[in-house]
N, C-alpha and C positions, 0 to 999 in steps of 0.2 A: 611519454610512455605510450605503449601500445596495449590497449585494454580490450578484452573480449567478454562482454556480458552474455550470459546464457539464461534464457527464460523459457520454460516449457509450457507455461499457462496458455490456454486458448482464449481466455477472456480478457476484459479490460477493467482495471480498477486502479487503486492507489499505488499498488506495488509496480504494476506495469508502467503506469504514468511516470513514477519516479525513475524507473530504469531508463526510460526514453529521455527524460529531462537530463539525467546525469550523462548519458551518452552524447547528447547534443552539446552540453556544456564542455565536455572533454574535447570534442572536435572543434569547438569555437575558441579554445584556449590553449592551443599548441600541442595537443595530444592527438592520437589516432584511436578511435574506438568504434566498435561494432556491437550488434546484438544478434546472437544466434537464437532464432525462435522458430516455432512451428509454422509451416507455410500457410496454414489456414487461420492463424491466430489474429486477433484484433491488433496486437502489437505489430505484426508484420504489415498489416494494412495501413496502419497509421505511421509507422516508422520510416517508410520510404527507403532510400538507398543505404541508410545506416543499418538496415536489417538484413541478415543472411538467412534464407530459408533452410531450416534443418529439421527434419522429422525426428521427433523424440517419442517413441511409442511406449515407453515404460522405463522403470528404473533400471531394468536389465536390457541394455540396447548397445551391443558391441559395435554395430554399424555407426551409430551416432557418436560413440566415443572415438572411433577411428577417424571420422570426418572432422571432429573437433581437434584431434591431434594434428591432422593435416593443416587445418586453419592456423593453429598455433605455430607450426613449423614454417609455413609459407609466409606468414606475416609478422614473424618475430614477436609474438605476443609475450608481454612481460607478465601479465596477470590475467587469469580467468576468474570472473566474478559470477558465481552461481546464485540463483534467487529462489528456486522452488525445489521440492523434494525430488522429482524425477531428474531434473538436470543436476542437482547436487550429487546424486549417486553416480550419474554418468561422469561428472567432472572429477569425482573422487578417484576414478581410474587414472585421469591425467595427473592428479596430485601424487599418486604413488609412482608414477613414471617420471616424476621430477619437475612437472609444470606447477608453478605457484598458483594456488587456487584459494580464493576468498569465498566464504559462504555467508549470505545475508539471512537474517531472521527478522521478519517485519510484522509478524502477528503474535498475539499473546496466548493463543491456545497452546497448552503445554505439550512438549515432546514426551512421548511415552518413556518411562524410566528404564525400560529393558535395554540391554546392551546393544542389540542390533539397531535400535533407533538412536541411541546416544552416540554411537561410534562415529557417525558422520560428522558430528561436531567436535569430538575428541581427537579423532585421528584422520578423518577424511578430507581435511583442508588445512591450509596454513594458518588461517585466522577466521574468526567469526565476527561479522558486523551486525550488532543488534540495533534496532531502530529506537529502542526505549530501554531505560534502566531496569524496568520490571522484567523484561525479557531476559536480560543478562542475569539478573538474580535467579530467575527460574532455571536457566540452563546450568548455573553453578550448583544450586541446591538440589535440583531434581535429577540432573543428568551427569553430574560430576565433571563438568567441563572446567578446566583450570581457569581461574580468573584472568590470568595474563593472556589467554587466547581470545578473549572477547572484548571488543571495543564497542563503544556506543557512538553512532552517528545518526542523529535524528533527522526529522524532516527539515528541509530548507526552503526558502522562498526567494524568488527573483525580485529584488527590490527595485529593479528598473521597470518592471511590469506592474507590480502591486505597490501602490503608494497612495497617500491621502489626496493627491491632486487628481486622481482619476475621477471623471465626472459620471456619477450614476444616475443623474436626473433623466436623461433620455430613456434609459431602461425602465425606470420607475413609471414614466409616462406610458411606455409600451405595456407594462403590466397593469396599468390603470390604478396605480397607487398615488394618492395625492401627497404633496410635500409635508402636510401636517400629520399624515398617518404614519404609524410605526410599523415598519416592515421587518418581520422575522423570517429567516430563511434557513432551510436545510439543503446543503449542497453535497450530494452523494449519489452513488449508484443505488438503484432500487434493489436492495437485498434486505431480508428480514432483520439481520443484525444491526442495520443502520438506524433502526428506530423510527421509521416513518409512521407506523401505527401508533406508537407512543406519542409522537408529536401531534398527530391528528386528535387524539383523545384529550391531550393537554390544551390544544387550541380551542376545542369545543368548550372547555371549561372557561377559558379566558374570554371567548366571544360572548358568553352570557352576560358578563359585566362590562366588557370593553368591545362593543361591536365594530368599532372602527379599525381595530387591529387587523393586520393582513399577514398571511403566511405563505411563503413560496417554497415549493418542493422542486428543486433544480436538479436535473439529471435524467438518466435513462436506466433501463433494466439490463440484465445480462442473460445469456442463454436464451431460453424460450420466453423470458420476460413474464412469467406467471405472476410473480409478486407485484410487478408494476401494474398488471391488470387488476389485481386485488385492491391495490391502493386507489386506482382510478374508479373502480366500481364502488368503493366505499365513499369517495367524495361525491360521486354522482348520486348515490343514495341519500347523502346528507344535504347536498346543495343543488342537485339537479344538473350540475355541470362540473367537471373536474378541472376546467381551465379558467373559469371566470368567477368562481365563488370566493369567499374570504380566505379559504385555503385552496391554493391552485397549483397545478403542475405546469412547469414551463417546458418540459422536454430537455433534451441535451442542448447546452449552450457552449459555444466555442469561445465566447468573450468573457472568460472567467474574471479578469480584473474589473470589468464593468459590472458583473454580477455582484462581486464583493462591495463595490462602491455603491450599488443601489440599495443594499441592505442597511438597516440600522443595527440589527443584532444577528449574528450567526448562531444557530442552534445545532448542537451535535449531540443528539439523544441516543447515541450508540449503546448497544447492549454488549458489545465487545469491540475493542479498538486498541491499536498500539499508539501511534501518534498520527492523527489525521492530517493529511496534506493540506486541508483547507484551513486548519487552525493558524499556522504561520501566515497564510494569505490574508486572513481577516485581521490579524495583528498588524501586518504591514500596511494595510489599507486604513488602519485606525478605526476598527469596528469592534464593538463589544461582543463577547462570546459567552454563551451558556453551554456547558458540556456535562456529560455524564462523568461521574466519579468512578471511572473504570479504566483498567489497563494503564497505558502510558499517558492518557489525557491529563491527569493531575500534574505531570511533569512539565506541561506547557501552561495549562490553565490553573493558576494559583488562586484558590477561592478567595474572593474579596479583594484581590490584587490585580490580576490580569483578566479576570472573568468570574463567573459563578459556576459552582459545581453542584450537581443534583444526583441523587441515587439513580442508577440505571434502571430502566423499565418502570419508573414511577411517574405516571402522568400528573398526579396531584402535585408532587413536589416540583415538577417541571413547570406546571401552570403557575405556581407561586413565584418562581424565578422570572418567568415571562412577565407577569404582572408587575413585579418589582422594577424591572428595567424599563418596561413600557411606561410606567408612571414617573420615572425619575431620570430625566435627561442629564442631570448633573452627574449621577452615578454612571450612566452610560459613557459619558465623556471621560470620566476619570479612569474607568477600566480600559477604555479604548486607548487612552494616552499611555498607560502603563504597558499595555500589550504592544503598542507600536515601538516604544523604547526597547522592549525586550527583543522584538524582531530585528531591529536595526543593529543591536549590539551582539546578539547571539545566534540568530536564526537565518542569516543570509545564505543563499545558495552557494555563494563564493566561499564562505567560511566552511560550510559542510563539505564541499568538494575538496577543499584543501585538507580537511581531516581525512577524507577517504584516500586522497593521493599520498598522504604520509604513511598510511597503512600499506597501500600498494608498493610504495618505495621500500618499505621495511621488508616485506615478504619476498620481494623480487631482487633485493640487493645482491645476494650471491650469484644469481643467474645473470644479472646485468654486468657483472664484473668480467664475465667470460667474453671471448670474441664473438661478435654477432655477424650473422649473414647479412648480405645486402637486402634492404627492404624490397618487397614485391612491387611497390610503387613509391614515387617521391614522397617525402614526409609531408608535403603540403597538400596531398591529395587523399581523399577518403575513398578507397577503392571498394569494389564489391567483389570480394575474393571468391574464387571458385574452389569448392572443396573436393579434392581428389582423394581417393583412398590412400592412406599413407603406407610406407613400408612398416611392417609390424615391429613390435618392441625390439629394442636394440639388444636386450639380454633376456635370457629365460627368466631371471628374477623379476624384471619389470613386467614381463608378460604374466607371470604368476600373480603379481600384485594387482594388476588390472583385472584379471579374471576373478580374484577374490573380492575386489570391490564391487564388480558387477553382480557377482553371485549374491552378496549380502543385499544389494539393492533389489534383486529379484525376490529374495525371501521376504522383503518388506512390501512387495507390491500388492499383497492381498490385505486389505484393511479389515481388522476385527470389528465386531459389533460394538456399539457404544457401551460405556460402562454404566453401572447403576448411578454413579455420581453425576455423569453427564445427562442421563435421562431425567434425573431430579432437577438439575439446573434448567434444562429445556422446558420441563413442565412448569417450573416456577415463572419463567419468563413469559410463557404463553398465557398463564393465568393472569398475569399483570396486564397484558395488552388485550385480553379478551379472546373470544372464540374466532375472531377474524384471522388471527395468525395460526390457528390450529392446523390449517391445511398447507401451511408454508413454514414448517418447523426449521429451526436453524440447522445448518450443517454440523457435523459431529465436531464439537468444540475440543474434544480430546484427541483428534485425529491429525497427526503431523503430516499426513498425505494430502491434506486439504488446505494449502496455504492461502487460498483465495476466499475461504468461507463461502463457497458457491452454494447454489441450491442443491439439495441432495441428489436430484436426478441428473445433474450436469455430468457430461461425459468426460470432463477434464480432471476427474479425481485420479490422482496418481496411484 
């Protein structure tokens, strides 16, 4: 099959990482796949030849829609897979023109119930892929999306890269962590909703009674990295150094399998999360997991079975779970073994991609039964297509449908202020983690235009 992913986000996070992984998997397993993304995006920088630079300036962008239509025609695209709000509205124009389009939903913040927001999921694509069951339930209950239109395809893990035989000892030595010390780790982008400040406060509690424990904060910031600076300043204030204390920052690590192998326990203290990409990685590496009881995490981390769950934003409860696993290696091993079995049976990347391919095949079946033009390149080559302006719509009806889709996208391009409910949730979270987070409030959790949960001043808000 020929698949075109479309991602308008400028930044890098779990959603963009997953899109790149899936594209690479498709190209390595007999398919042809590309990603249309903004020329200045992190995805374009990291994705190499699989990425096609395409400026997407907003939900109303006829030029981007025209270029995407040209790409689809010149490369016999079977399915377009849209991932973020800007590109979803642009791709809805292709859907109304007859191109099969799938829309992903990978975050748990609710889509506004008004018609203009819900219509993209109800009418603007052939199928919706939700990364967690909680997202599917919300779209059905809140937005009136028909249950049969939404499939669930969660996070997958490459079992050839993440497995118990990976040696984490060299990295532990690099971190200055001894073989007898228990190493807890948070592996995530530095964003307020990932819970770094919650873990720091919990770790301080643990260190009072267990000074040998160690905590690694693995990752880097996004945008202007203001929140990363806040975390670094806090660690410097507490320990004099953000890189060599009992709670330390490692920066970005490209050796993710070694990072997982170096940890004894993965901690996911998120305040909002769908299904964290690192959870299956920890399971596959046979590592215990502590996670927030929020979003789609309980669908992976079954309390007392494959890990421990704690209330989100509660440093005291998190400290209790850390102490419990730190003091009980038998429990750690039991949880890790159950998580590993779960990953091998249900969470492999191969399995998740087969689930996605089944959806692609279903929505594109009528199109693939028609005679196809000769491919632009041989099937065993992944080309870098050149997007030329296409001939405009074949019929006035299709042109009108495209214009209507783009117009609705434009009407949605101005985000309203946060609701009272959102403001109350934000205030509650900030109260839990203390005044340190007050200057780095969460992005609007009710705003469907912000799929990345970026810092509020980031310029990538659709």
